[in-house]
C-alpha positions in Angstrom: -0.9 6.2 18.6 -1.6 4.6 15.0 0.4 2.2 13.3 0.2 3.0 9.4 1.5 0.5 7.6 1.6 0.5 3.7 1.3 -3.3 2.0 2.4 -3.0 -1.5 2.3 -5.1 -4.4 5.7 -4.5 -7.1 7.1 -6.1 -9.8 10.6 -7.6 -9.9 12.0 -3.9 -11.2 9.9 -2.1 -8.7 6.9 -1.5 -10.9 2.7 -0.8 -8.7 0.7 0.5 -11.4 -2.8 -1.8 -11.9 -2.0 -4.7 -10.9 -5.4 -6.1 -9.9 -7.1 -6.2 -13.4 -8.1 -4.0 -16.8 -9.2 -0.5 -16.1 -7.7 0.3 -12.3 -5.0 2.4 -13.4 -4.1 2.6 -17.7 -2.6 6.2 -16.9 -0.1 7.5 -19.0 -0.9 4.4 -21.9 0.2 1.1 -19.3 -0.7 -1.8 -21.0 0.0 -4.0 -18.6 -2.6 -4.2 -15.7 -3.5 -7.2 -13.8 0.0 -9.1 -14.1 -0.6 -9.7 -11.0 -3.2 -12.4 -11.4 -1.5 -15.1 -12.7 0.4 -15.3 -9.3 -2.3 -15.6 -6.7 -2.4 -18.7 -5.5 -4.0 -19.9 -2.0 -0.8 -18.4 0.2 -1.7 -15.5 -1.8 -5.0 -15.4 -0.5 -4.6 -16.8 3.4 -1.6 -13.3 3.4 -4.2 -11.2 2.3 -6.5 -12.3 4.9 -3.4 -11.7 7.8 -3.4 -8.5 6.2 -6.0 -7.2 6.8 -7.2 -8.5 10.0 -4.9 -7.1 10.8 -6.1 -3.6 10.7 -7.9 -0.9 12.6 -9.0 1.1 9.8 -7.4 1.7 6.3 -6.2 5.4 3.9 -7.2 5.3 1.0 -6.2 7.6 -2.2 -9.5 9.0 -4.3 -8.5 6.8 -7.2 -8.1 3.4 -5.1 -10.9 4.7 -3.1 -14.2 4.8 -6.1 -12.5 1.5 -6.6 -13.3 -0.2 -3.9 -16.3 1.9 -3.3 -17.7 -0.1 -6.4 -16.6 -3.0 -5.5 -16.5 -4.2 -2.2 -20.3 -3.3 -0.6 -21.8 -5.5 -3.3 -19.5 -8.8 -1.7 -21.4 -10.0 1.1 -19.7 -9.9 4.3 -20.7 -13.4 6.0 -17.7 -15.3 5.5 -15.3 -13.1 4.2 -13.6 -11.8 6.2 -11.9 -9.2 4.2 -15.6 -7.9 2.8 -16.0 -7.5 5.9 -13.7 -5.5 7.2 -13.4 -3.0 4.6 -17.3 -2.4 4.9 -17.7 -2.0 8.1 -14.1 -0.5 9.6 -13.5 3.2 9.4 -11.8 4.7 6.4 -10.5 7.8 4.9 -9.7 8.8 2.1 -7.5 11.8 1.1 -9.4 13.9 -1.8 -10.2 17.8 -2.3 -13.2 16.8 -3.9 -14.9 14.0 -2.8 -17.5 15.7 -0.7 -20.8 12.7 -0.3 -19.2 9.3 0.2 -21.7 7.0 0.1 -19.7 4.0 1.1 -20.1 3.5 5.1 -17.8 4.6 7.8 -16.3 7.1 5.5 -14.4 10.3 6.9 -12.6 12.1 4.0 -9.2 14.0 4.4 -9.5 17.4 2.3 -6.4 19.4 4.2 -3.4 19.0 3.5 -2.9 15.5 3.6 0.7 15.0 5.2 -0.4 16.8 7.9 -4.3 15.3 8.0 -2.7 11.9 8.1 -0.3 13.0 11.1 -3.2 13.8 12.9 -4.6 11.0 12.3 -1.7 8.4 13.6 -2.0 10.7 16.6 -6.1 9.9 17.4 -5.7 6.3 15.9 -4.8 3.0 18.4 -4.1 0.2 16.4 -2.6 -0.5 12.8 -4.0 1.2 9.9 -3.3 0.3 6.3 -3.5 2.1 3.5 -4.6 -0.2 0.3 -3.5 0.6 -3.1 -3.2 4.5 -3.5 0.6 4.3 -5.3 0.3 8.5 -5.1 -0.7 9.2 -1.9 1.7 7.1 -0.5 4.7 8.3 -2.2 3.4 11.7 -0.6 3.9 9.4 2.8 6.8 8.8 2.1 8.6 11.7 1.1 7.3 13.0 4.9 8.6 9.9 6.6 4.6 9.1 7.9 5.2 5.4 7.0 5.7 2.8 10.2 6.0 0.0 8.4 6.1 -1.8 4.8 5.5 -4.8 3.7 6.7 -5.1 0.1 5.4 -7.9 -2.1 7.1 -9.0 -5.1 5.8 -10.8 -7.3 8.2 -13.0 -9.9 7.7 -10.5 -13.4 9.4 -7.2 -15.0 7.9 -5.5 -16.1 9.8 -2.7 -17.8 7.1 0.3 -17.4 4.6 1.5 -15.3 4.4 3.7 -12.1 7.1 2.7 -9.4 6.0 2.9 -5.8 10.0 4.2 -5.3 11.2 7.0 -8.0 14.1 9.1 -7.9 12.7 12.1 -5.2 12.1 9.7 -2.9 14.5 9.9 0.0 17.0 7.6 0.9 15.8 5.2 4.1 17.4 2.9 5.8 15.1 -0.3 6.4 15.3 -3.0 9.1 13.9 -6.6 8.0 11.6 -8.4 9.7 10.1 -11.0 8.4 10.4 -13.0 5.3 8.2 -14.9 4.1 7.0 -16.6 0.8 4.1 -18.4 -1.6 4.2 -21.3 -4.3 4.3 -19.5 -7.3 7.3 -17.3 -5.6 5.6 -14.4 -4.8 7.8 -12.7 -2.1 6.5 -10.7 1.4 8.8 -8.7 2.8 8.5 -6.8 5.6 10.6 -3.5 7.3 10.9 -1.1 9.5 12.2 2.5 8.8 15.3 3.1 11.3 16.5 6.4 9.5 18.4 8.3 6.9 19.9 6.1 4.9 24.1 5.4 5.2 26.6 5.5 2.8 30.2 4.0 2.9 33.6 3.4 1.0 35.5 -0.2 0.7 38.3 1.8 -0.6 41.8 0.7 0.9 43.3 3.9 3.3 46.4 4.4 1.7 49.1 4.8 2.9 
């Protein structure tokens, strides 16, 4: 049984859109592409390598897949554990329009995405990492398919952009597994879902 892990870069106000650079995702007029880059230090790089090394394979949405497939096959794998993992390990991409992927070890999931991912988890041993792929991640969150959240929160407030947890997100209770920080103030928080979020009250009972 595979473990579906969601590592996500988010701002303090929860924005996950286009952290890596111009042209990544300017949809809806987003003007802050590349907001993560000023905070990418050596600590962050080490965390990324450790995360990638934990993967048995990668689950991607179509937009992220196209970005990765245009970049990573051109990066030499020797001495680069990230390039080596992304170029050699299995990759599954959720798409109804991708028919002839050229990036090696790519499988296209064309059927109902939640059902296909549930089946993938049953058939795969080890950690499946969801890289980027915000819309795909939101779909999987809605269907309770995420086994672990790795939220990498950067010390910046953007004010606009797509957020990981939208207004339609099902309330989920989480258990904190691990925390780490970097020299630039990035806070990495690892959580596992424990069920539906509960409620309570601080109101004093009246006689």
